[in-house]
C-alpha positions in Angstrom: 20.7 3.8 -1.1 17.7 1.6 -3.5 15.7 2.3 -5.7 12.8 0.4 -6.3 9.3 -0.4 -7.9 6.5 -2.5 -6.6 3.4 -3.9 -8.1 0.9 -6.0 -6.7 -3.0 -6.8 -6.4 -5.8 -7.4 -3.7 -6.4 -10.8 -2.1 -9.5 -10.5 -0.5 -12.7 -11.6 -2.7 -14.0 -7.7 -2.2 -10.5 -6.5 -3.5 -9.5 -8.9 -6.1 -9.8 -6.5 -8.7 -7.5 -4.0 -7.3 -4.2 -3.4 -8.7 -1.2 -1.5 -7.5 2.0 0.1 -8.7 4.9 2.1 -6.6 8.1 3.7 -7.6 10.1 5.0 -5.2 13.4 5.2 -2.9 14.5 3.4 0.1 17.3 4.7 2.3 18.4 2.9 5.5 20.9 2.4 8.0 22.4 -0.8 9.4 22.8 -0.3 13.1 24.1 -3.1 14.7 26.9 -5.9 13.9 26.1 -9.6 13.2 24.2 -11.2 15.8 22.1 -14.6 16.2 22.7 -18.1 15.7 22.7 -20.2 12.4 20.5 -19.2 9.3 19.3 -16.3 11.5 22.7 -14.5 12.1 22.4 -11.1 11.1 22.0 -7.5 11.5 19.1 -5.1 12.3 18.4 -2.1 9.8 16.3 1.0 10.3 14.9 2.7 7.1 12.8 4.8 5.2 10.9 4.4 2.2 9.5 7.1 0.1 7.1 6.6 -3.1 6.5 9.6 -5.3 4.7 7.6 -7.4 1.7 5.4 -5.8 -1.4 4.4 -8.1 -4.2 2.0 -7.5 -6.2 1.0 -10.1 -9.6 -0.1 -9.0 -13.0 -1.0 -10.5 -15.4 1.2 -11.8 -19.1 1.8 -10.6 -22.1 4.2 -10.7 -23.0 6.5 -8.0 -26.1 8.9 -6.8 -26.0 11.5 -4.5 -29.2 11.8 -2.7 -30.6 13.5 0.1 -30.2 11.7 3.4 -34.2 12.2 3.8 -35.2 10.0 1.1 -35.2 6.2 2.2 -33.9 3.5 0.4 -36.4 2.0 -2.0 -38.1 5.2 -2.7 -38.2 6.8 -6.3 -35.0 8.6 -6.7 -36.5 12.2 -7.0 -34.1 14.6 -5.2 -30.7 12.3 -6.2 -28.2 13.7 -8.8 -27.4 12.3 -11.9 -25.1 8.7 -11.9 -21.8 9.7 -12.0 -18.4 7.2 -11.6 -16.4 6.2 -8.9 -13.2 4.3 -8.7 -11.0 4.0 -11.4 -7.3 4.9 -11.0 -6.2 6.9 -7.9 -2.9 8.5 -7.9 -0.9 9.6 -4.6 2.3 9.7 -2.6 3.4 7.1 -0.2 5.7 7.3 2.9 7.2 4.5 5.1 8.9 6.5 8.0 9.4 3.3 10.0 11.2 0.3 8.4 12.5 -2.5 10.7 14.5 -5.0 8.6 16.8 -8.2 9.7 19.1 -8.9 7.0 20.3 -12.6 7.2 24.3 -12.9 6.5 23.2 -15.8 4.4 26.2 -16.3 1.5 28.7 -14.1 -0.3 26.1 -13.9 -3.0 22.6 -13.7 -1.2 21.7 -12.3 2.0 17.8 -13.0 2.8 15.6 -10.3 4.9 12.6 -9.9 6.7 10.7 -6.8 7.7 7.9 -5.2 9.4 7.0 -1.5 8.6 4.2 1.1 9.1 3.3 4.1 6.6 0.8 6.1 5.1 -0.7 7.2 1.8 -2.1 10.2 0.8 -4.1 10.1 -2.4 -6.0 12.8 -4.8 -9.2 11.3 -4.2 -11.0 9.6 -1.2 -9.5 6.1 -1.3 -11.1 3.6 -1.9 -14.1 4.3 -3.5 -17.4 3.1 -1.4 -20.8 2.1 -2.2 -22.5 0.7 -5.5 -25.6 1.5 -7.5 -28.3 2.9 -7.2 -27.4 4.4 -4.4 -26.7 4.2 -1.0 -28.8 5.6 2.0 -25.8 6.8 3.9 -24.4 8.7 0.6 -22.9 11.8 2.0 -20.4 12.6 -1.0 -18.3 11.5 -3.7 -16.6 8.3 -2.2 -19.0 8.0 0.5 -16.7 10.2 2.7 -13.6 7.9 3.0 -10.4 9.6 3.2 -7.4 10.7 1.3 -5.3 9.4 4.3 -4.6 6.1 4.7 -2.2 3.9 6.7 -0.3 0.7 5.6 0.9 -1.6 8.2 3.3 -4.0 6.6 5.2 -7.4 6.8 7.6 -8.5 4.1 10.6 -11.0 3.1 13.2 -10.6 0.1 16.6 -10.9 -0.9 19.6 -9.2 -2.0 21.7 -10.7 -5.1 25.2 -9.1 -4.6 26.5 -8.8 -8.1 29.7 -6.9 -6.6 30.9 -6.4 -2.9 28.4 -2.8 -2.7 25.9 -3.7 -5.5 22.8 -5.6 -5.4 19.6 -6.6 -6.8 16.8 -7.1 -4.5 13.6 -9.0 -4.7 10.7 -8.7 -2.2 7.0 -9.3 -1.2 5.2 -7.6 0.8 1.5 -8.3 2.6 -0.1 -4.7 2.9 -3.1 -3.7 5.1 -4.7 0.0 3.9 -6.9 1.7 6.3 -8.0 5.0 7.3 -8.4 4.2 10.8 -11.9 5.7 10.3 -10.7 9.1 9.4 -13.7 9.6 7.2 -17.0 8.6 7.8 -16.3 5.0 6.5 -13.6 2.9 6.1 -13.8 0.4 3.6 -9.8 0.0 3.4 -8.0 -3.0 1.6 -7.8 -5.5 4.3 -5.0 -7.7 2.7 -2.7 -6.8 -0.9 0.4 -8.4 -2.1 2.8 -6.3 -3.5 6.3 -7.9 -5.3 9.3 -5.5 -5.5 12.4 -5.0 -7.4 15.4 -2.9 -6.2 19.0 -1.9 -7.3 21.0 -0.9 -3.7 24.3 1.2 -3.8 25.8 -0.2 0.0 28.3 1.8 1.5 
């Protein structure tokens, strides 16, 4: 069992201002003995991660809500007063499928590779979409993206054992965030990097 915290950022030009903070737990079970050649020798682990704390800090920008009958470039009569979208999004994340290969390593250090898939629920549709002054297709706050997003991901890391059944863990995950078009728009976060630190109790 593991408690862990993650922090990271978007890495594409249009998501470079996005930041992330997560806190949660990891529960896993090693399903095999040690197999494989040389440095790759290790065991297979299935795990689940739950993050009751999930936050994304995003740039803020103004939006107006306009009637679809008003074309772009026409006077904004019929549009709402400007309101702010973006900012901090808070939610919960669960990764129900996490497949990890724990390499044997040394007595003190055990590297790992993993692939995983999860989902996020946020308190507002994430991420905000559009810009100033308004978008012809604007159909509501955040332009009808979604409070549900999916998180395919790949990661690497290592356990640093401080005793035979206790370790401090460091990792890095490349994570894609997408609603799979559950909303009318799917701006997503094509690529982010999140770094983790954790503490594990081994059974």
